[in-house]
FIGUBA-71670 format. One record per residue (C-alpha): x, y, z negated; residue in three letters. Coordinates in steps of 0.001 Angstrom, whole numbers, plus 500000, padded with zeros to 6 digits. Each point is the difference from the previous one (the first is absolute). Layout:
BEGIN
@x: X | y: Y | z: Z | type: Ala $
...
***
This chain:
BEGIN
@x: 565160 | y: 270571 | z: 230745 | type: Met $
@x: 503830 | y: 499682 | z: 499431 | type: Cys $
@x: 500015 | y: 498494 | z: 496586 | type: Leu $
@x: 497343 | y: 497702 | z: 498429 | type: Ile $
@x: 500333 | y: 498572 | z: 496534 | type: Leu $
@x: 497609 | y: 497206 | z: 499041 | type: Val $
@x: 499371 | y: 498452 | z: 496684 | type: Gly $
@x: 497992 | y: 496631 | z: 500748 | type: Trp $
@x: 498316 | y: 498465 | z: 497145 | type: Arg $
@x: 502637 | y: 500951 | z: 497474 | type: Val $
@x: 498226 | y: 502310 | z: 497581 | type: His $
@x: 497258 | y: 498263 | z: 498170 | type: Pro $
@x: 497177 | y: 502544 | z: 500652 | type: Asp $
@x: 501295 | y: 501363 | z: 503474 | type: Tyr $
@x: 500197 | y: 497172 | z: 502581 | type: Pro $
@x: 501052 | y: 502407 | z: 502584 | type: Leu $
@x: 502230 | y: 503080 | z: 499555 | type: Val $
@x: 501184 | y: 501665 | z: 502868 | type: Val $
@x: 502522 | y: 503356 | z: 500159 | type: Ala $
@x: 500710 | y: 500998 | z: 503359 | type: Ala $
@x: 501649 | y: 503316 | z: 501978 | type: Asn $
@x: 499208 | y: 500757 | z: 503490 | type: Arg $
@x: 502641 | y: 501725 | z: 501905 | type: Asp $
@x: 499140 | y: 501698 | z: 503233 | type: Glu $
@x: 500561 | y: 503317 | z: 501934 | type: Phe $
@x: 498100 | y: 503017 | z: 498571 | type: Phe $
@x: 498827 | y: 501027 | z: 503417 | type: Ala $
@x: 497951 | y: 496612 | z: 500293 | type: Arg $
@x: 496347 | y: 500831 | z: 499082 | type: Pro $
@x: 498651 | y: 497865 | z: 497321 | type: Thr $
@x: 497159 | y: 499983 | z: 497804 | type: Ala $
@x: 500063 | y: 499336 | z: 496274 | type: Ala $
@x: 498345 | y: 496829 | z: 498448 | type: Ala $
@x: 496277 | y: 499891 | z: 499715 | type: Asp $
@x: 497039 | y: 497836 | z: 500943 | type: Phe $
@x: 499718 | y: 499528 | z: 503590 | type: Trp $
@x: 496862 | y: 501524 | z: 501618 | type: Pro $
@x: 499952 | y: 497406 | z: 502619 | type: Asp $
@x: 501035 | y: 497240 | z: 497492 | type: Ala $
@x: 498561 | y: 500962 | z: 496762 | type: Pro $
@x: 501628 | y: 496846 | z: 497947 | type: Ala $
@x: 503477 | y: 501175 | z: 501064 | type: Val $
@x: 501785 | y: 502379 | z: 497779 | type: Leu $
@x: 503317 | y: 501101 | z: 502111 | type: Ala $
@x: 501901 | y: 502890 | z: 501356 | type: Gly $
@x: 499816 | y: 500336 | z: 503773 | type: Arg $
@x: 502556 | y: 500475 | z: 502806 | type: Asp $
@x: 497942 | y: 502539 | z: 502109 | type: Leu $
@x: 502684 | y: 499585 | z: 502934 | type: Glu $
@x: 499311 | y: 496225 | z: 500345 | type: Ala $
@x: 497022 | y: 499419 | z: 497891 | type: Gly $
@x: 501205 | y: 497381 | z: 497552 | type: Gly $
@x: 501622 | y: 499799 | z: 496706 | type: Thr $
@x: 502885 | y: 499014 | z: 498034 | type: Trp $
@x: 498265 | y: 498689 | z: 496867 | type: Met $
@x: 496390 | y: 499747 | z: 498498 | type: Gly $
@x: 497769 | y: 498024 | z: 498000 | type: Val $
@x: 496247 | y: 499349 | z: 500415 | type: Thr $
@x: 497026 | y: 499746 | z: 497336 | type: Arg $
@x: 500325 | y: 496359 | z: 500098 | type: Gln $
@x: 503818 | y: 500185 | z: 498779 | type: Ala $
@x: 501619 | y: 499270 | z: 503697 | type: Arg $
@x: 503293 | y: 501317 | z: 500156 | type: Phe $
@x: 502294 | y: 500769 | z: 502963 | type: Ala $
@x: 503300 | y: 501868 | z: 500440 | type: Ala $
@x: 502638 | y: 500280 | z: 502499 | type: Leu $
@x: 503428 | y: 501356 | z: 500632 | type: Thr $
@x: 502076 | y: 500251 | z: 503337 | type: Asn $
@x: 502919 | y: 497841 | z: 500685 | type: Phe $
@x: 503027 | y: 502625 | z: 500558 | type: Arg $
@x: 501702 | y: 498802 | z: 503172 | type: Asp $
@x: 500013 | y: 502923 | z: 502580 | type: Pro $
@x: 501633 | y: 497764 | z: 502884 | type: Ala $
@x: 496819 | y: 497728 | z: 499983 | type: Gln $
@x: 497410 | y: 502593 | z: 499580 | type: Asn $
@x: 497726 | y: 499910 | z: 503465 | type: Arg $
@x: 498285 | y: 503024 | z: 501027 | type: Ala $
@x: 496258 | y: 499586 | z: 500322 | type: Gly $
@x: 499667 | y: 497212 | z: 497619 | type: Ala $
@x: 496704 | y: 499437 | z: 498328 | type: Pro $
@x: 499516 | y: 502054 | z: 496448 | type: Ser $
@x: 501344 | y: 497856 | z: 497074 | type: Arg $
@x: 497700 | y: 501786 | z: 497800 | type: Gly $
@x: 496829 | y: 498409 | z: 501923 | type: Gln $
@x: 501056 | y: 497041 | z: 498479 | type: Leu $
@x: 499362 | y: 501095 | z: 496205 | type: Val $
@x: 496760 | y: 501593 | z: 501176 | type: Ala $
@x: 498562 | y: 497068 | z: 501587 | type: Asp $
@x: 500768 | y: 497828 | z: 497034 | type: Phe $
@x: 498373 | y: 502408 | z: 497627 | type: Leu $
@x: 496963 | y: 500257 | z: 502117 | type: Thr $
@x: 499549 | y: 496080 | z: 500620 | type: Gly $
@x: 499240 | y: 497096 | z: 497388 | type: Asp $
@x: 502517 | y: 497357 | z: 501372 | type: Glu $
@x: 502133 | y: 498274 | z: 497676 | type: Leu $
@x: 503654 | y: 501143 | z: 500080 | type: Pro $
@x: 501287 | y: 496878 | z: 501839 | type: Ala $
@x: 497315 | y: 500012 | z: 502480 | type: Thr $
@x: 500322 | y: 503669 | z: 500855 | type: Tyr $
@x: 503797 | y: 499511 | z: 500453 | type: Leu $
@x: 499410 | y: 497081 | z: 502395 | type: Asp $
@x: 497700 | y: 502034 | z: 501882 | type: Arg $
@x: 502057 | y: 503190 | z: 500321 | type: Ile $
@x: 503234 | y: 498075 | z: 500918 | type: Ala $
@x: 499753 | y: 500776 | z: 503984 | type: Pro $
@x: 499630 | y: 503857 | z: 499236 | type: Leu $
@x: 502458 | y: 499990 | z: 497420 | type: Ala $
@x: 502821 | y: 498570 | z: 502295 | type: Asn $
@x: 498917 | y: 503343 | z: 502193 | type: Glu $
@x: 500720 | y: 502383 | z: 497303 | type: Cys $
@x: 502984 | y: 501227 | z: 499069 | type: Asn $
@x: 501944 | y: 498508 | z: 496781 | type: Gly $
@x: 497895 | y: 500167 | z: 496694 | type: Phe $
@x: 499273 | y: 498331 | z: 496557 | type: Asn $
@x: 496389 | y: 499263 | z: 499182 | type: Leu $
@x: 498556 | y: 499582 | z: 496465 | type: Leu $
@x: 496357 | y: 498570 | z: 499963 | type: Val $
@x: 497991 | y: 498905 | z: 497131 | type: Ser $
@x: 496358 | y: 498887 | z: 499437 | type: Asp $
@x: 500179 | y: 500313 | z: 496189 | type: Gly $
@x: 500772 | y: 495911 | z: 499874 | type: Asp $
@x: 503227 | y: 499866 | z: 501796 | type: Ser $
@x: 502667 | y: 502375 | z: 501294 | type: Leu $
@x: 501868 | y: 499578 | z: 503068 | type: Trp $
@x: 503074 | y: 501393 | z: 501934 | type: Trp $
@x: 500674 | y: 500086 | z: 503497 | type: Ser $
@x: 502332 | y: 501424 | z: 502486 | type: Ser $
@x: 500054 | y: 499901 | z: 503846 | type: Asn $
@x: 504003 | y: 499906 | z: 499524 | type: Val $
@x: 500682 | y: 496562 | z: 500334 | type: Gly $
@x: 496372 | y: 498909 | z: 499737 | type: Asp $
@x: 500242 | y: 499751 | z: 495991 | type: Glu $
@x: 497099 | y: 499560 | z: 497632 | type: Arg $
@x: 499296 | y: 498472 | z: 496732 | type: Arg $
@x: 497566 | y: 500057 | z: 497008 | type: Glu $
@x: 501439 | y: 501739 | z: 497139 | type: Leu $
@x: 500201 | y: 498116 | z: 496610 | type: Ala $
@x: 499838 | y: 502216 | z: 496844 | type: Pro $
@x: 502808 | y: 502576 | z: 499583 | type: Gly $
@x: 501491 | y: 503186 | z: 500882 | type: Ile $
@x: 500626 | y: 501102 | z: 503737 | type: Tyr $
@x: 501312 | y: 502596 | z: 502006 | type: Gly $
@x: 500240 | y: 500932 | z: 503400 | type: Val $
@x: 501524 | y: 503155 | z: 501861 | type: Ser $
@x: 500846 | y: 499692 | z: 503764 | type: Asn $
@x: 501517 | y: 496747 | z: 500228 | type: His $
@x: 498652 | y: 496617 | z: 499209 | type: Leu $
@x: 498316 | y: 499227 | z: 496356 | type: Leu $
@x: 502418 | y: 500229 | z: 497123 | type: Asp $
@x: 503027 | y: 501037 | z: 502035 | type: Thr $
@x: 502389 | y: 501167 | z: 497685 | type: Pro $
@x: 500287 | y: 503811 | z: 500962 | type: Trp $
@x: 500687 | y: 502067 | z: 496918 | type: Pro $
@x: 496657 | y: 501677 | z: 499610 | type: Lys $
@x: 498372 | y: 496698 | z: 500200 | type: Val $
@x: 501848 | y: 498715 | z: 497479 | type: Gly $
@x: 499919 | y: 502660 | z: 497696 | type: Ala $
@x: 496129 | y: 500231 | z: 500689 | type: Gly $
@x: 499193 | y: 496770 | z: 498933 | type: Lys $
@x: 502131 | y: 500166 | z: 496777 | type: Thr $
@x: 498184 | y: 503348 | z: 499201 | type: Ala $
@x: 496637 | y: 498494 | z: 500920 | type: Leu $
@x: 500370 | y: 496981 | z: 497864 | type: Ala $
@x: 501137 | y: 502374 | z: 497003 | type: Lys $
@x: 497097 | y: 502484 | z: 500484 | type: Thr $
@x: 497151 | y: 497604 | z: 500388 | type: Leu $
@x: 499545 | y: 499453 | z: 496119 | type: Glu $
@x: 499264 | y: 503872 | z: 499870 | type: Gln $
@x: 496663 | y: 499533 | z: 502012 | type: Leu $
@x: 497295 | y: 501410 | z: 500075 | type: Pro $
@x: 502399 | y: 502974 | z: 499969 | type: Asp $
@x: 501239 | y: 500160 | z: 503507 | type: Thr $
@x: 502437 | y: 502964 | z: 499278 | type: Ser $
@x: 503028 | y: 497967 | z: 499737 | type: Ala $
@x: 498872 | y: 498424 | z: 503446 | type: Leu $
@x: 499904 | y: 503415 | z: 501564 | type: Phe $
@x: 503224 | y: 501106 | z: 498469 | type: Ala $
@x: 501723 | y: 496825 | z: 501489 | type: Met $
@x: 498682 | y: 500948 | z: 503639 | type: Leu $
@x: 501253 | y: 503602 | z: 499391 | type: Arg $
@x: 503653 | y: 498753 | z: 499638 | type: Asp $
@x: 501849 | y: 501872 | z: 502877 | type: Asp $
@x: 503653 | y: 498733 | z: 499031 | type: Gly $
@x: 502098 | y: 499183 | z: 502879 | type: Ile $
@x: 501759 | y: 496583 | z: 499758 | type: His $
@x: 503811 | y: 499511 | z: 500513 | type: Pro $
@x: 501299 | y: 499583 | z: 503510 | type: Asp $
@x: 501344 | y: 496440 | z: 499366 | type: Glu $
@x: 496369 | y: 498662 | z: 499152 | type: His $
@x: 498447 | y: 501682 | z: 502898 | type: Leu $
@x: 498737 | y: 497699 | z: 502817 | type: Pro $
@x: 500617 | y: 500579 | z: 503721 | type: Gln $
@x: 496713 | y: 499939 | z: 501954 | type: Thr $
@x: 500888 | y: 501938 | z: 502921 | type: Gly $
@x: 499945 | y: 503740 | z: 498878 | type: Val $
@x: 502718 | y: 502005 | z: 498975 | type: Ser $
@x: 501548 | y: 499941 | z: 496691 | type: Leu $
@x: 498357 | y: 503659 | z: 499224 | type: Glu $
@x: 496584 | y: 498323 | z: 500478 | type: Trp $
@x: 501062 | y: 496749 | z: 498200 | type: Glu $
@x: 500798 | y: 502236 | z: 496745 | type: Arg $
@x: 496922 | y: 502358 | z: 500502 | type: Leu $
@x: 497904 | y: 496671 | z: 500306 | type: Leu $
@x: 501551 | y: 498056 | z: 496959 | type: Ser $
@x: 498041 | y: 501799 | z: 497435 | type: Ser $
@x: 496575 | y: 498788 | z: 498937 | type: Ala $
@x: 498792 | y: 503757 | z: 500519 | type: Phe $
@x: 501346 | y: 501381 | z: 503380 | type: Val $
@x: 500650 | y: 503881 | z: 500223 | type: Arg $
@x: 500832 | y: 501713 | z: 503117 | type: Ser $
@x: 498690 | y: 502861 | z: 502013 | type: Lys $
@x: 497717 | y: 498388 | z: 502939 | type: Asp $
@x: 499869 | y: 496372 | z: 498363 | type: Tyr $
@x: 499497 | y: 498792 | z: 496675 | type: Gly $
@x: 497582 | y: 498168 | z: 497245 | type: Thr $
@x: 496660 | y: 501241 | z: 500925 | type: Arg $
@x: 498125 | y: 497821 | z: 497511 | type: Gly $
@x: 500118 | y: 498134 | z: 496415 | type: Ser $
@x: 497359 | y: 497327 | z: 499490 | type: Thr $
@x: 499226 | y: 498036 | z: 497137 | type: Val $
@x: 497465 | y: 497204 | z: 500136 | type: Leu $
@x: 498799 | y: 498093 | z: 496782 | type: Thr $
@x: 497711 | y: 497158 | z: 500372 | type: Val $
@x: 498727 | y: 498959 | z: 496678 | type: Ala $
@x: 498750 | y: 496658 | z: 498904 | type: Arg $
@x: 496961 | y: 501456 | z: 498563 | type: Asp $
@x: 499152 | y: 501006 | z: 503733 | type: Gly $
@x: 500930 | y: 503879 | z: 499630 | type: Trp $
@x: 502152 | y: 501215 | z: 503079 | type: Ile $
@x: 502167 | y: 503167 | z: 499579 | type: Gly $
@x: 501330 | y: 501846 | z: 503121 | type: Phe $
@x: 502323 | y: 502940 | z: 499140 | type: Asp $
@x: 501747 | y: 501995 | z: 502852 | type: Glu $
@x: 502338 | y: 502956 | z: 499916 | type: Gln $
@x: 500538 | y: 501563 | z: 503224 | type: Thr $
@x: 503230 | y: 501884 | z: 500578 | type: Trp $
@x: 500573 | y: 503228 | z: 502114 | type: Leu $
@x: 503275 | y: 500786 | z: 502012 | type: Ala $
@x: 502688 | y: 501078 | z: 497332 | type: Gly $
@x: 498682 | y: 497214 | z: 497628 | type: Ala $
@x: 497530 | y: 502154 | z: 498779 | type: Ala $
@x: 496809 | y: 498496 | z: 498649 | type: Pro $
@x: 496762 | y: 500113 | z: 501787 | type: Gly $
@x: 496686 | y: 498451 | z: 499522 | type: Gln $
@x: 499563 | y: 497584 | z: 497180 | type: Arg $
@x: 496991 | y: 497429 | z: 500086 | type: Val $
@x: 498807 | y: 497503 | z: 497532 | type: Ser $
@x: 497347 | y: 497419 | z: 500543 | type: His $
@x: 498424 | y: 497614 | z: 497611 | type: Arg $
@x: 497347 | y: 497275 | z: 500725 | type: Phe $
@x: 499111 | y: 496561 | z: 499359 | type: Arg $
@x: 500229 | y: 497219 | z: 502319 | type: Lys $
@x: 496929 | y: 499457 | z: 502262 | type: Asp $
@x: 498322 | y: 502976 | z: 498305 | type: Ala $
@x: 497860 | y: 502360 | z: 502362 | type: Pro $
@x: 501485 | y: 503146 | z: 500964 | type: Ser $
@x: 497299 | y: 501693 | z: 498041 | type: Ser $
@x: 500896 | y: 498547 | z: 496588 | type: Gly $
@x: 502921 | y: 498575 | z: 497788 | type: Gly $
@x: 502406 | y: 502490 | z: 501642 | type: Glu $
@x: 501948 | y: 503189 | z: 499186 | type: Ser $
@x: 501997 | y: 502479 | z: 502076 | type: Arg $
@x: 502274 | y: 502589 | z: 498463 | type: Leu $
@x: 501571 | y: 502721 | z: 502435 | type: Pro $
***
């Protein structure tokens, strides 16, 4: 993911709300979000090149999501897949803090990342850049390709927009409109992350558009206090053309054969 916006215990009816965009090269093979055949409790997209995922939720309301930390000078060829960190949390049952303790040695071998993990009772953020981690208090959070709440223009704008759109739930259309914002921010507000100014401009928008690289998926996750989980994903093709739209609704801990709807 390249932009994750989170409302944690802010809305009275939805303790967890996540709105996120995944940016990637269009040539990288990807499976749209669905329940995994080899892990039926996990609902997530899948990176068909490395096997992991960037964001997902389980039938037990475990949630995890990841962004890369943008620093081309520090990237190491052959490093372990960061997407496996998300997949391993979703397929396990450890408490977030316990999981982060266990993966610390592997995390240090990976290229830079931000990782969000929640078991429904707590939400944690961790990064292997500076070995930072902490449990998050109720609030609005945003992370792109730097550390949590780094005031990049699209992070600040996204957090402000999320706070305003939460009141429209259960209607998620405003959340998707927020994720579709392709406005480029002024040069004087752009970070310097080791890529060209042309790329800094391109990547400054919430919704990234270019010929070979861009936003490939917009996802909205809602976990309601009454146990209903909503997962909506819009995939995007080259040229920002809409691809597959998937919507899942299911109750926490409900078996796959009941308490669920899937809309194509």
